[in-house]
RONU-963298 format. One line per field, with one value per atom (N, C-alpha, C): residue in one letter; x negated, y, z. Coordinates in Angstrom, 2 decimals, padded with zeros to 5 digits. Example, Ala and Ser with C-alpha at 12.3 -4.5 7.8 and 13.67 -1.06 7.14 Angstrom:
# RONU-963298
code <- A  A  A  S  S  S
px <- -013.19  -012.30  -013.20  -012.85  -013.67  -012.90
py <- -005.69  -004.50  -003.30  -002.25  -001.06  000.03
pz <- 007.80  007.80  007.80  007.08  007.14  007.87
This chain:
# RONU-963298
code <- M  M  M  T  T  T  K  K  K  D  D  D  I  I  I  E  E  E  V  V  V  T  T  T  E  E  E  H  H  H  H  H  H  G  G  G  G  G  G  S  S  S  S  S  S  E  E  E  Y  Y  Y  A  A  A  A  A  A  K  K  K  D  D  D  Y  Y  Y  H  H  H  D  D  D  P  P  P  P  P  P  P  P  P  A  A  A  P  P  P  L  L  L  F  F  F  D  D  D  A  A  A  E  E  E  E  E  E  L  L  L  T  T  T  K  K  K  W  W  W  S  S  S  F  F  F  Y  Y  Y  R  R  R  A  A  A  L  L  L  I  I  I  A  A  A  E  E  E  F  F  F  V  V  V  A  A  A  T  T  T  L  L  L  L  L  L  F  F  F  L  L  L  Y  Y  Y  V  V  V  T  T  T  V  V  V  L  L  L  T  T  T  V  V  V  I  I  I  G  G  G  Y  Y  Y  K  K  K  S  S  S  Q  Q  Q  T  T  T  D  D  D  P  P  P  K  K  K  L  L  L  N  N  N  L  L  L  D  D  D  Q  Q  Q  C  C  C  G  G  G  G  G  G  V  V  V  G  G  G  I  I  I  L  L  L  G  G  G  I  I  I  A  A  A  W  W  W  A  A  A  F  F  F  G  G  G  G  G  G  M  M  M  I  I  I  F  F  F  I  I  I  L  L  L  V  V  V  Y  Y  Y  C  C  C  T  T  T  A  A  A  G  G  G  I  I  I  S  S  S  G  G  G  G  G  G  H  H  H  I  I  I  N  N  N  P  P  P  A  A  A  V  V  V  T  T  T  F  F  F  G  G  G  L  L  L  F  F  F  L  L  L  A  A  A  R  R  R  K  K  K  V  V  V  S  S  S  L  L  L  V  V  V  R  R  R  A  A  A  V  V  V  G  G  G  Y  Y  Y  M  M  M  V  V  V  A  A  A  Q  Q  Q  C  C  C  L  L  L  G  G  G  A  A  A  I  I  I  C  C  C  G  G  G  V  V  V  G  G  G  L  L  L  V  V  V  K  K  K  A  A  A  F  F  F  Q  Q  Q  S  S  S  S  S  S  Y  Y  Y  Y  Y  Y  N  N  N  R  R  R  Y  Y  Y  G  G  G  G  G  G  G  G  G  A  A  A  N  N  N  E  E  E  L  L  L  A  A  A  D  D  D  G  G  G  Y  Y  Y  N  N  N  K  K  K  G  G  G  T  T  T  G  G  G  L  L  L  G  G  G  A  A  A  E  E  E  I  I  I  I  I  I  G  G  G  T  T  T  F  F  F  V  V  V  L  L  L  V  V  V  Y  Y  Y  T  T  T  V  V  V  F  F  F  S  S  S  A  A  A  T  T  T  D  D  D  P  P  P  K  K  K  R  R  R  S  S  S  A  A  A  R  R  R  D  D  D  S  S  S  H  H  H  V  V  V  P  P  P  V  V  V  L  L  L  A  A  A  P  P  P  L  L  L  P  P  P  I  I  I  G  G  G  F  F  F  A  A  A  V  V  V  F  F  F  M  M  M  V  V  V  H  H  H  L  L  L  A  A  A  T  T  T  I  I  I  P  P  P  I  I  I  T  T  T  G  G  G  T  T  T  G  G  G  I  I  I  N  N  N  P  P  P  A  A  A  R  R  R  S  S  S  F  F  F  G  G  G  A  A  A  A  A  A  V  V  V  I  I  I  Y  Y  Y  N  N  N  N  N  N  E  E  E  K  K  K  A  A  A  W  W  W  D  D  D  D  D  D  Q  Q  Q  W  W  W  I  I  I  F  F  F  W  W  W  V  V  V  G  G  G  P  P  P  F  F  F  I  I  I  G  G  G  A  A  A  F  F  F  A  A  A  A  A  A  A  A  A  V  V  V  Y  Y  Y  H  H  H  Q  Q  Q  F  F  F  V  V  V  L  L  L  R  R  R  A  A  A  G  G  G  A  A  A  I  I  I  K  K  K  A  A  A  L  L  L  G  G  G  S  S  S  F  F  F  R  R  R  S  S  S  N  N  N  A  A  A
px <- -122.96  -124.01  -123.90  -123.90  -123.80  -125.16  -125.17  -126.44  -126.83  -128.16  -128.64  -128.25  -128.00  -127.62  -128.69  -129.06  -130.05  -129.39  -129.60  -129.02  -129.99  -129.51  -130.34  -129.86  -130.76  -130.40  -130.57  -129.60  -129.68  -129.85  -130.18  -130.47  -129.26  -128.09  -126.90  -126.57  -127.34  -127.10  -126.21  -125.60  -124.74  -125.58  -124.98  -125.67  -124.97  -125.75  -125.19  -125.70  -124.84  -125.21  -125.48  -126.69  -127.07  -127.36  -126.82  -127.05  -128.46  -129.14  -130.49  -130.40  -131.43  -131.40  -132.20  -132.18  -132.83  -131.98  -132.23  -131.51  -132.52  -132.32  -133.10  -132.56  -133.43  -132.94  -132.23  -131.25  -130.56  -131.53  -131.31  -132.22  -132.19  -133.34  -133.42  -132.69  -132.08  -131.44  -132.48  -132.07  -133.01  -133.53  -132.63  -133.03  -132.34  -133.10  -132.54  -133.04  -132.33  -132.74  -132.67  -131.87  -131.73  -133.05  -133.92  -135.22  -136.03  -135.83  -136.59  -136.26  -135.18  -134.78  -135.20  -135.88  -136.21  -137.69  -137.97  -139.35  -140.06  -139.35  -139.99  -140.61  -140.00  -140.55  -141.88  -141.94  -143.18  -144.25  -143.83  -144.79  -145.42  -144.62  -145.15  -146.12  -145.80  -146.72  -148.06  -148.01  -149.25  -150.05  -149.35  -150.03  -150.72  -150.04  -150.63  -151.83  -151.71  -152.81  -154.05  -153.86  -155.00  -155.60  -154.75  -155.26  -156.09  -155.61  -156.38  -157.66  -157.61  -158.83  -159.87  -159.49  -160.42  -160.92  -160.03  -160.41  -161.51  -161.32  -162.33  -163.61  -163.49  -164.69  -165.60  -165.06  -165.89  -166.40  -165.54  -165.94  -166.93  -166.72  -167.66  -169.01  -169.00  -170.26  -170.99  -170.24  -170.85  -171.50  -170.81  -171.36  -172.63  -172.59  -173.75  -174.90  -174.58  -175.62  -176.32  -175.57  -176.17  -177.09  -176.64  -177.47  -178.74  -178.64  -179.82  -180.83  -180.36  -181.24  -181.88  -181.40  -181.94  -182.41  -182.66  -183.04  -184.36  -184.35  -185.59  -186.61  -186.15  -187.09  -187.96  -187.49  -188.25  -188.95  -188.96  -189.60  -189.06  -187.75  -187.13  -186.73  -186.55  -186.19  -184.81  -184.76  -183.50  -182.53  -183.04  -182.18  -181.78  -182.14  -181.80  -180.36  -179.95  -178.60  -177.54  -176.31  -175.20  -174.89  -175.33  -175.05  -173.60  -173.30  -171.93  -170.97  -171.44  -170.60  -170.20  -171.17  -170.88  -169.93  -170.10  -169.18  -167.76  -167.63  -166.31  -165.70  -166.52  -166.02  -165.58  -166.31  -165.95  -164.57  -164.31  -163.00  -161.90  -162.12  -161.10  -160.88  -161.96  -161.84  -161.12  -161.40  -160.71  -159.22  -158.89  -157.46  -156.78  -157.43  -156.86  -156.61  -157.59  -157.47  -156.37  -156.38  -155.46  -154.03  -153.85  -152.49  -151.95  -152.79  -152.38  -151.96  -152.70  -152.42  -151.19  -150.94  -149.89  -148.64  -148.64  -147.50  -146.19  -146.23  -145.01  -144.55  -145.37  -145.03  -144.64  -145.50  -145.26  -145.14  -145.40  -145.45  -146.86  -147.81  -149.22  -149.52  -149.06  -149.31  -150.76  -151.19  -152.57  -153.01  -152.07  -152.40  -151.19  -151.31  -150.16  -149.63  -150.50  -150.04  -149.13  -149.48  -148.63  -147.30  -147.35  -146.13  -145.25  -145.87  -145.13  -144.44  -145.17  -144.59  -143.41  -143.54  -142.46  -141.28  -141.56  -140.47  -139.69  -140.38  -139.71  -138.83  -139.26  -138.49  -137.42  -137.26  -136.26  -136.52  -137.82  -138.18  -138.32  -138.60  -138.68  -137.96  -137.49  -136.79  -137.80  -137.30  -138.15  -138.79  -138.02  -138.55  -139.74  -139.57  -140.66  -141.85  -141.57  -142.65  -143.51  -142.88  -143.63  -144.39  -143.74  -144.40  -145.62  -145.49  -146.62  -147.78  -147.48  -148.55  -149.31  -148.59  -149.24  -150.11  -149.58  -150.34  -151.58  -151.45  -152.59  -153.68  -153.31  -154.31  -155.01  -154.24  -154.84  -155.76  -155.35  -156.19  -157.48  -157.39  -158.59  -159.57  -159.04  -159.89  -160.60  -159.86  -160.45  -161.46  -161.18  -162.12  -163.45  -163.40  -164.65  -165.30  -164.50  -165.05  -165.87  -165.41  -166.16  -167.50  -167.50  -168.75  -169.74  -169.28  -170.17  -170.63  -169.75  -170.12  -171.20  -171.14  -172.10  -173.39  -173.32  -174.50  -174.56  -174.63  -174.54  -175.67  -176.89  -178.02  -177.87  -177.54  -177.32  -176.10  -175.07  -173.83  -174.08  -174.76  -175.02  -176.02  -176.97  -178.02  -177.49  -176.52  -176.08  -174.64  -174.18  -172.95  -171.64  -171.70  -170.48  -169.44  -169.82  -168.85  -167.74  -167.96  -166.91  -166.80  -165.57  -165.34  -165.63  -166.46  -166.78  -166.91  -166.61  -166.78  -168.27  -168.70  -170.12  -170.61  -171.88  -172.50  -172.35  -172.04  -171.91  -170.48  -169.55  -168.14  -167.33  -166.40  -165.55  -164.33  -163.59  -162.47  -161.37  -161.18  -160.18  -160.49  -161.76  -162.17  -161.94  -162.30  -162.09  -160.62  -159.80  -158.36  -157.79  -158.22  -157.75  -158.14  -159.37  -159.82  -158.97  -158.60  -157.78  -156.35  -155.82  -154.45  -154.38  -155.29  -155.24  -155.57  -156.57  -156.93  -155.78  -155.08  -153.95  -152.78  -152.59  -151.55  -151.79  -153.03  -153.35  -153.01  -153.39  -153.13  -151.65  -150.91  -149.50  -148.68  -149.03  -148.38  -148.57  -149.78  -150.05  -149.23  -149.09  -148.28  -146.83  -146.27  -144.89  -144.77  -145.70  -145.62  -145.79  -146.72  -147.00  -145.89  -145.11  -144.03  -142.65  -142.60  -141.31  -140.55  -139.25  -138.48  -138.47  -138.67  -138.71  -139.84  -140.89  -142.05  -141.72  -140.75  -140.40  -139.20  -138.67  -137.54  -137.97  -137.04  -137.37  -137.77  -137.25  -137.58  -138.82  -139.52  -140.75  -141.90  -142.68  -143.82  -145.13  -145.05  -146.26  -146.26  -146.46  -146.52  -147.73  -147.59  -148.66  -148.70  -149.89  -150.10  -150.36  -149.39  -149.42  -150.71  -151.30  -152.52  -153.69  -153.72  -154.85  -154.93  -153.88  -153.98  -154.12  -153.54  -153.67  -155.12  -155.74  -157.15  -158.04  -157.70  -158.51  -158.36  -157.16  -156.96  -157.84  -157.91  -158.77  -160.22  -160.64  -162.01  -162.33  -161.45  -161.71  -161.72  -160.81  -160.77  -162.05  -162.54  -163.79  -164.97  -165.02  -166.11  -166.11  -164.92  -164.82  -165.05  -164.63  -164.59  -165.54  -166.27  -167.27  -168.25  -168.75  -169.70  -169.09  -167.75  -167.11  -166.70  -165.93  -165.40  -165.76  -166.48  -166.68  -165.46  -164.43  -163.15  -162.36  -161.32  -160.39  -159.23  -158.27  -157.02  -156.27  -156.71  -156.11  -156.34  -155.33  -155.53  -155.97  -155.52  -155.93  -157.43  -157.93  -159.37  -160.20  -159.78  -160.51  -160.38  -159.19  -158.94  -159.69  -159.65  -160.34  -161.83  -162.43  -163.87  -164.20  -163.34  -163.59  -163.47  -162.52  -162.32  -163.55  -164.07  -165.20  -166.51  -166.71  -167.94  -167.93  -166.78  -166.56  -167.59  -167.68  -168.61  -167.83  -168.38  -167.67  -167.34  -168.27  -168.05  -166.91  -166.88  -165.81  -164.45  -164.39  -163.11  -162.71  -163.69  -163.38  -162.75  -163.20  -162.68  -161.50  -161.10  -160.09  -158.76  -158.39  -157.10  -157.01  -158.15  -158.18  -157.71  -158.08  -157.80  -156.42  -155.64  -154.23  -153.34  -153.64  -152.82  -152.91  -154.13  -154.31  -153.58  -153.81  -153.10  -151.58  -151.07  -149.62  -149.01  -149.71  -149.23  -149.28  -150.37  -150.51  -149.44  -149.13  -148.09  -146.72  -146.47  -145.19  -145.03  -146.08  -146.02  -145.81  -146.48  -146.33  -144.92  -144.35  -142.99  -141.98  -142.12  -141.21  -141.36  -142.59  -142.84  -142.26  -142.51  -142.04  -140.54  -139.98  -138.56  -137.66  -138.05  -137.16  -137.49  -138.72  -139.09  -139.12  -139.98  -140.11  -138.88  -138.34  -137.13  -135.86  -135.99  -134.85  -133.83  -134.31  -133.40  -132.45  -132.94  -132.08  -131.00  -131.35  -130.37  -129.31  -129.74  -128.79  -127.82  -128.37  -127.50  -126.49  -126.93  -126.03  -124.95  -125.37  -124.40  -123.37  -123.79  -122.87  -121.89  -122.40  -121.54  -120.47  -120.90  -119.96  -118.90  -119.30  -118.35  -117.31  -117.65  -116.71  -115.88  -116.22  -115.52  -114.12
py <- 014.87  014.13  014.42  013.42  013.60  013.71  014.34  014.46  013.13  012.93  011.73  011.81  010.65  010.59  009.85  010.40  009.75  009.46  008.27  007.89  008.25  009.01  009.42  008.72  008.00  007.28  008.19  008.16  008.94  008.00  008.58  007.77  006.95  007.45  006.72  005.54  005.33  004.20  004.52  005.72  006.09  006.58  006.56  007.00  008.22  009.13  010.33  010.45  010.83  010.96  012.43  012.69  014.08  014.21  015.26  015.48  016.03  015.48  015.94  017.10  017.95  019.14  018.93  017.73  017.48  016.50  016.45  015.53  014.74  013.46  012.68  012.93  013.16  013.36  012.11  012.28  011.10  010.24  008.94  008.09  008.45  008.35  008.63  007.53  007.85  006.79  005.80  004.56  003.54  003.85  004.20  004.53  005.82  006.88  008.20  008.66  008.26  008.61  010.11  010.82  012.27  013.00  012.40  013.03  013.22  012.36  012.45  013.71  014.38  015.61  016.87  016.73  017.89  018.24  019.54  020.00  019.72  019.79  019.56  018.17  017.19  015.83  015.79  016.43  016.43  017.30  018.36  019.18  018.34  017.51  016.64  015.61  015.06  014.11  014.77  016.00  016.72  016.95  017.32  017.56  016.29  015.15  013.88  013.51  013.74  013.44  014.27  015.58  016.47  016.20  015.99  015.74  014.46  013.39  012.14  012.28  013.04  013.31  013.99  015.04  015.77  014.90  014.10  013.20  012.24  011.60  010.64  011.33  012.49  013.20  013.53  014.13  014.54  013.34  012.37  011.25  010.31  010.02  009.14  009.83  011.13  011.87  011.80  011.85  011.77  010.41  009.35  008.00  007.84  008.27  008.13  009.00  010.20  011.09  010.49  009.87  009.24  008.10  007.25  006.12  006.60  007.69  008.20  008.81  009.30  009.94  008.95  007.70  006.69  005.44  005.54  004.39  003.79  002.56  001.95  001.69  001.55  001.32  002.54  003.70  004.93  005.38  004.49  004.76  006.04  006.25  007.43  007.17  008.23  008.14  007.48  006.34  005.64  006.39  007.39  008.21  009.51  009.62  010.81  010.78  011.83  011.88  012.06  011.96  012.21  011.01  009.83  008.63  008.18  007.04  006.53  007.51  008.18  009.17  010.29  010.74  011.80  011.34  010.09  009.55  009.49  009.03  008.97  010.36  011.34  012.72  013.22  012.85  013.29  012.77  011.49  010.91  011.53  011.57  012.14  013.62  014.35  015.79  016.12  015.37  015.62  015.29  014.23  013.92  015.04  015.54  016.67  017.86  018.22  019.38  019.17  018.00  017.77  017.54  016.89  016.75  018.12  018.95  020.31  021.10  020.93  021.70  021.20  019.90  019.33  018.87  018.93  018.41  019.07  020.37  021.07  020.86  020.21  019.99  018.54  017.63  016.21  015.38  015.98  015.22  014.83  015.03  014.76  013.30  012.41  010.98  010.62  010.84  010.62  009.18  008.26  006.87  006.00  005.03  004.15  003.40  003.08  002.38  003.28  004.55  005.51  005.65  005.78  005.89  004.65  003.48  002.23  002.18  002.57  002.58  003.53  004.72  005.70  005.25  004.52  003.97  002.93  002.07  001.05  001.71  002.87  003.57  004.48  004.39  005.17  006.68  007.05  008.46  008.98  008.08  008.44  007.37  007.75  006.80  005.92  004.88  003.98  004.73  005.60  006.37  007.22  007.91  008.78  007.94  006.82  005.98  005.46  004.93  004.41  005.53  006.67  007.81  008.27  008.33  008.73  007.75  006.45  005.45  005.53  005.73  005.86  007.12  008.24  009.50  009.37  008.70  008.53  007.68  006.61  005.74  006.46  007.20  007.96  009.05  009.71  010.74  010.16  008.97  008.32  007.97  007.44  007.08  008.33  009.42  010.65  011.24  011.16  011.71  010.98  009.65  008.87  009.05  009.20  009.45  010.73  011.76  013.02  012.82  012.02  011.74  011.07  010.08  009.38  010.30  011.17  012.09  013.06  013.52  014.51  013.89  012.66  012.03  010.55  010.29  008.90  008.02  008.54  007.72  007.33  008.29  008.00  007.10  007.35  006.59  005.10  004.77  003.38  002.73  003.52  002.97  002.63  003.41  003.25  002.75  002.01  001.25  001.95  003.20  003.88  004.09  003.93  004.11  003.08  001.94  000.91  000.14  -000.22  -001.04  -002.50  -003.12  -004.54  -005.12  -006.39  -007.08  -007.21  -006.77  -006.79  -008.22  -008.43  -009.74  -010.13  -011.41  -011.91  -011.92  -011.35  -011.34  -012.17  -012.96  -013.72  -012.88  -013.39  -012.63  -012.43  -013.38  -013.22  -012.05  -011.91  -010.79  -009.47  -009.43  -008.20  -007.85  -008.87  -008.65  -008.14  -008.74  -008.30  -006.86  -006.49  -005.12  -004.12  -004.49  -003.60  -003.51  -004.62  -004.61  -003.72  -003.93  -003.17  -001.71  -001.45  -000.07  000.70  000.06  000.74  000.89  -000.09  000.04  001.29  001.51  002.69  003.97  004.01  005.20  005.45  004.45  004.65  004.88  004.21  004.45  005.91  006.44  007.83  008.77  008.43  009.25  009.32  008.18  008.16  008.98  008.80  009.50  011.01  011.41  012.84  013.57  012.85  013.48  013.19  012.60  012.27  013.57  013.63  014.85  015.25  014.31  014.65  015.60  015.58  016.41  017.90  018.30  019.71  020.08  019.12  019.40  020.21  020.96  021.82  021.01  019.78  018.99  018.13  018.34  017.57  018.23  017.44  017.96  017.68  017.30  016.98  017.78  019.10  019.86  019.40  019.34  018.73  019.32  019.47  019.82  018.51  018.06  016.70  016.32  017.18  016.73  016.40  016.99  016.77  015.34  014.79  013.39  012.41  012.73  011.84  011.78  012.94  012.98  012.32  012.51  011.91  010.40  009.90  008.45  007.85  008.53  008.07  008.05  009.08  009.16  007.98  007.71  006.65  005.27  005.02  003.73  003.53  004.59  004.46  004.10  004.68  004.33  002.84  002.27  000.86  -000.10  000.26  -000.73  -000.47  000.64  000.84  -000.33  -000.85  -001.98  -003.27  -003.37  -004.62  -004.57  -003.57  -003.49  -002.19  -001.31  000.02  000.89  000.31  000.93  001.33  000.54  000.89  001.67  000.96  001.47  002.40  002.43  003.25  002.55  001.83  001.07  001.92  003.17  004.04  004.33  004.57  004.83  003.64  002.43  001.22  000.93  001.11  000.83  001.79  003.07  004.06  003.81  003.48  003.20  001.93  000.91  -000.35  -000.18  000.62  000.83  001.49  002.52  003.25  002.49  001.85  001.10  -000.21  -000.87  -002.07  -003.16  -003.49  -004.52  -005.77  -006.95  -008.20  -008.38  -008.06  -008.19  -007.29  -006.07  -005.13  -005.64  -006.26  -006.79  -008.06  -008.89  -010.12  -009.81  -008.73  -008.37  -007.41  -007.01  -005.96  -006.30  -007.57  -007.96  -007.65  -007.71  -007.41  -005.98  -005.08  -003.66  -003.24  -004.22  -004.01  -004.77  -006.04  -006.86  -006.37  -006.12  -005.66  -004.37  -003.30  -002.05  -002.15  -002.94  -003.04  -003.80  -004.84  -005.54  -004.61  -003.88  -002.94  -001.87  -001.34  -000.32  -000.89  -002.12  -002.78  -002.94  -003.41  -003.62  -002.30  -001.24  000.06  000.61  000.45  000.92  000.19  -001.12  -001.91  -001.54  -001.42  -001.10  000.26  001.27  002.61  002.74  002.24  002.44  001.56  000.31  -000.63  -000.90  -000.56  -000.75  000.60  001.50  002.78  003.67  003.72  004.53  003.72  002.46  001.60  001.56  001.46  001.42  000.26  -000.89  -002.08  -001.93  -001.36  -001.19  -000.17  000.93  001.95  001.38  000.59  -000.01  -000.96  -001.74  -002.65  -001.89  -000.78  000.03  000.65  001.10  001.67  000.61  -000.61  -001.70  -002.03  -002.06  -002.40  -001.31  -000.03  001.06  001.10  000.54  000.53  -000.75  -001.69  -002.98  -002.85
pz <- -090.04  -089.31  -087.82  -087.00  -085.56  -084.92  -083.76  -083.04  -082.42  -082.29  -081.60  -080.13  -079.54  -078.14  -077.36  -076.23  -075.37  -074.03  -073.51  -072.22  -071.11  -070.13  -069.01  -067.75  -067.08  -065.85  -064.64  -063.73  -062.50  -061.32  -060.17  -058.99  -058.56  -058.81  -058.40  -059.27  -060.33  -061.20  -062.38  -062.40  -063.51  -064.68  -065.86  -067.06  -067.62  -068.21  -068.80  -070.22  -071.14  -072.54  -072.84  -073.28  -073.59  -075.08  -075.69  -077.12  -077.33  -078.28  -078.61  -079.60  -079.61  -080.46  -081.75  -082.27  -083.55  -084.34  -085.63  -086.51  -087.33  -087.44  -088.38  -089.78  -090.75  -092.11  -092.62  -093.50  -094.04  -094.86  -094.92  -095.71  -097.18  -097.81  -099.25  -100.01  -101.13  -101.93  -102.43  -102.55  -103.01  -104.39  -105.29  -106.66  -107.07  -107.19  -107.49  -108.86  -109.90  -111.26  -111.51  -110.73  -110.92  -110.67  -109.86  -109.59  -110.87  -111.82  -113.08  -113.87  -113.52  -114.24  -113.50  -112.35  -111.52  -111.62  -111.75  -111.80  -110.48  -109.37  -108.07  -108.00  -108.67  -108.69  -109.42  -110.59  -111.38  -110.73  -110.07  -109.32  -108.21  -107.54  -106.49  -107.05  -108.24  -108.87  -109.19  -109.68  -109.99  -108.72  -107.64  -106.36  -105.85  -105.97  -105.54  -106.41  -107.70  -108.63  -108.29  -108.16  -107.90  -106.53  -105.53  -104.18  -104.12  -104.78  -104.77  -105.57  -106.66  -107.44  -106.56  -105.86  -105.01  -103.86  -103.31  -102.22  -102.65  -103.79  -104.28  -104.69  -105.30  -105.77  -104.58  -103.55  -102.41  -101.62  -101.35  -100.50  -101.19  -102.46  -103.17  -103.32  -103.58  -103.63  -102.29  -101.20  -099.87  -099.66  -100.06  -099.90  -100.73  -101.98  -102.85  -102.36  -101.90  -101.38  -100.18  -099.28  -098.11  -098.52  -099.45  -099.88  -100.59  -101.33  -102.04  -101.08  -099.93  -098.96  -098.00  -098.02  -097.10  -097.84  -099.13  -099.94  -099.45  -098.94  -098.43  -099.52  -100.76  -101.87  -102.14  -101.71  -101.91  -100.65  -099.64  -098.36  -097.71  -097.82  -097.23  -095.79  -095.03  -093.62  -093.48  -092.78  -092.61  -091.68  -090.99  -090.13  -090.83  -092.10  -092.85  -093.34  -094.02  -094.57  -093.49  -093.89  -092.96  -092.08  -092.49  -091.72  -091.84  -091.22  -091.24  -090.58  -089.53  -088.87  -089.83  -090.65  -091.61  -092.70  -093.14  -094.16  -093.61  -092.37  -091.75  -091.64  -091.29  -091.20  -092.57  -093.62  -094.97  -095.35  -095.08  -095.42  -094.56  -093.24  -092.36  -092.60  -092.81  -093.05  -094.34  -095.39  -096.66  -096.56  -095.82  -095.64  -094.88  -093.84  -093.09  -094.01  -094.81  -095.70  -096.73  -097.37  -098.49  -098.02  -096.88  -096.34  -095.96  -095.37  -095.01  -096.26  -097.35  -098.56  -099.32  -099.28  -100.14  -099.40  -098.08  -097.32  -097.71  -097.98  -098.33  -099.76  -100.57  -101.98  -102.24  -101.82  -102.08  -100.81  -099.68  -098.43  -098.06  -099.00  -098.71  -098.44  -099.31  -099.10  -099.42  -100.67  -101.13  -100.92  -100.83  -100.50  -100.79  -101.70  -101.99  -100.78  -099.81  -098.61  -097.78  -097.66  -096.95  -097.68  -099.00  -099.80  -099.61  -099.61  -099.44  -098.07  -097.03  -095.69  -095.58  -096.17  -096.14  -096.99  -098.06  -098.87  -098.07  -097.36  -096.54  -095.48  -094.98  -093.96  -094.58  -095.88  -096.62  -096.51  -096.50  -096.51  -097.94  -098.87  -100.29  -101.10  -102.28  -103.15  -103.89  -104.52  -105.30  -106.47  -107.11  -108.24  -107.79  -106.68  -106.19  -105.72  -105.06  -104.56  -105.70  -106.76  -107.89  -108.59  -108.76  -109.39  -108.62  -107.30  -106.46  -106.60  -106.55  -106.62  -107.93  -109.03  -110.34  -110.36  -109.87  -109.84  -108.97  -107.84  -106.93  -107.57  -108.23  -108.87  -110.02  -110.81  -111.91  -111.37  -110.30  -109.69  -109.16  -108.55  -108.01  -109.13  -110.23  -111.37  -111.91  -112.05  -112.59  -111.61  -110.31  -109.33  -109.34  -109.37  -109.44  -110.81  -111.85  -113.18  -113.22  -112.51  -112.45  -111.75  -110.70  -109.98  -110.94  -111.67  -112.60  -113.72  -114.20  -115.29  -114.85  -113.60  -113.11  -112.60  -112.07  -111.47  -111.85  -113.14  -113.62  -113.10  -113.03  -112.59  -111.13  -110.27  -108.86  -108.68  -109.46  -109.34  -109.59  -110.67  -111.00  -110.03  -109.56  -108.70  -107.31  -106.83  -105.45  -105.30  -106.27  -106.11  -106.38  -106.80  -107.22  -106.14  -104.89  -103.82  -103.80  -104.48  -104.57  -103.26  -102.90  -101.72  -102.02  -101.20  -101.32  -099.92  -099.79  -098.51  -098.23  -097.06  -096.72  -096.50  -096.73  -096.50  -095.02  -094.81  -093.45  -092.94  -093.70  -093.31  -094.30  -093.78  -094.69  -095.09  -096.07  -096.61  -095.59  -094.69  -093.64  -092.72  -092.39  -091.53  -092.24  -093.53  -094.30  -094.42  -094.66  -094.78  -093.46  -092.35  -091.05  -090.75  -091.12  -090.91  -091.68  -092.91  -093.73  -093.21  -092.72  -092.17  -090.94  -089.99  -088.75  -089.00  -089.84  -090.15  -090.78  -091.72  -092.36  -091.40  -090.52  -089.50  -088.66  -088.23  -087.44  -088.21  -089.48  -090.29  -090.48  -090.94  -091.26  -089.99  -088.91  -087.63  -087.21  -087.41  -087.10  -087.97  -089.25  -090.16  -089.67  -089.31  -088.80  -087.52  -086.62  -085.33  -085.51  -086.36  -086.54  -087.28  -088.06  -088.83  -088.26  -087.08  -086.44  -086.15  -086.49  -086.22  -084.75  -083.83  -082.42  -082.09  -082.90  -082.61  -082.62  -083.44  -083.54  -082.69  -081.93  -081.07  -079.85  -079.31  -078.16  -076.93  -076.84  -075.65  -075.85  -076.95  -077.16  -076.41  -075.71  -074.96  -075.68  -076.97  -077.73  -079.04  -078.96  -080.20  -081.02  -082.33  -083.13  -084.52  -085.04  -086.44  -087.16  -087.95  -088.49  -089.20  -090.06  -090.75  -089.83  -088.65  -087.75  -087.24  -086.63  -086.18  -087.34  -088.50  -089.66  -090.11  -090.24  -090.63  -089.60  -088.32  -087.26  -087.25  -087.58  -087.67  -088.77  -089.92  -091.02  -090.56  -089.85  -089.35  -088.42  -087.47  -086.50  -087.16  -088.08  -088.77  -089.59  -090.22  -090.99  -090.08  -088.91  -087.99  -087.68  -087.56  -087.16  -088.32  -089.53  -090.61  -091.78  -091.77  -092.84  -092.91  -091.78  -091.87  -092.41  -092.42  -092.85  -094.32  -094.69  -096.06  -096.76  -096.07  -096.62  -096.36  -095.79  -095.45  -096.69  -096.92  -097.99  -097.39  -096.78  -096.21  -097.17  -098.40  -099.44  -100.78  -101.29  -102.53  -103.71  -103.79  -104.89  -104.82  -103.62  -103.44  -103.92  -103.50  -103.87  -105.37  -105.91  -107.32  -108.23  -107.91  -108.74  -108.80  -107.64  -107.62  -108.39  -108.28  -108.99  -110.50  -110.95  -112.39  -113.01  -112.38  -112.95  -112.77  -111.62  -111.39  -112.18  -112.25  -113.07  -112.78  -111.50  -111.05  -110.66  -110.96  -110.70  -109.22  -108.34  -106.91  -106.45  -106.95  -106.57  -107.02  -108.20  -108.68  -107.93  -107.57  -106.83  -105.48  -104.85  -103.53  -103.59  -104.79  -104.93  -104.26  -104.30  -103.72  -102.24  -101.55  -100.12  -099.87  -100.78  -100.59  -101.08  -101.54  -101.85  -100.87  -100.69  -099.80  -098.35  -097.88  -096.50  -096.19  -096.96  -096.69  -096.79  -097.73  -097.85  -096.67  -096.19  -094.99  -093.78  -093.64  -092.53  -092.55  -093.75  -093.88  -093.53  -093.97  -093.66  -092.15  -091.49  -090.05  -089.31  -089.74  -089.09  -089.27  -090.46  -090.72  -089.84  -089.75  -088.92  -087.45  -086.99  -085.59  -085.21  -086.04  -085.70  -085.81  -086.91  -087.17  -086.30  -086.10  -085.44  -083.98  -083.57  -082.17  -081.45  -081.89  -081.20  -081.36  -082.57  -082.80  -082.62  -082.25  -081.93  -083.05  -084.29  -085.43  -085.40  -084.99  -084.95  -083.88  -082.72  -081.64  -082.03  -082.68  -083.12  -084.14  -085.06  -086.08  -085.44  -084.45  -083.76  -082.99  -082.34  -081.61  -082.52  -083.71  -084.68  -085.16  -085.36  -085.82  -084.77  -083.50  -082.44  -082.27  -082.42  -082.23  -083.32  -084.50  -085.63  -085.67  -084.80  -084.82  -084.18
């Protein structure tokens, strides 16, 4: 593997090629059946399952707790509870914690849209991507199931934390919110895990889970009033399965199509624009011609 080359312009107009002190990892194979024989693969699936379970358990409980503390039918204080700000912190904070805990085992995806974006960028194989998505969805279902098992009356009364398009917004608006919100998240994931970040010439040292969690927090602040904020198909699917409400199922497609489009756009933008993947590929082709 050769070192990356960066062109440095000087005042005289000449260019100098300097070797960088980092290496991009080789692309993951498209289909790696050998992974199915490795314990590390199944350990990663377990980590994704448990992390998504914990994520849904804490965040859905937070949503239900807030609604129960501000229920207008019970004449409760509408300024009580954690508020939308607290809900956003719960989602962002849990992502920070869980990505920090699982990054060294599974990469800390906890979201099919993130997994999809990393698959498009050849960071994970198709086998691993599909396995992660299944584990994440099952974990989400079990996490919301625990909430319902422990607090069934509150769960049914306050909507089960299911994502639904809010009154007054059309489906196009909801879809756009999910696309842009997921773009912000997946773009942050790519930027925070870029190999350049750990290079000696990088001036932006970063703890990857922190900006990722903060991106989730900021997106929730913007889109909770519109869709309740999905940006994670497993989160939306798990809540819809357990709550099993017609409205939640009618809007479910928004929380899959939007995040996958957003992840696709973020992968293309980071890999082919910011990292100049297309230009590098063209340069390699010309040098071999």
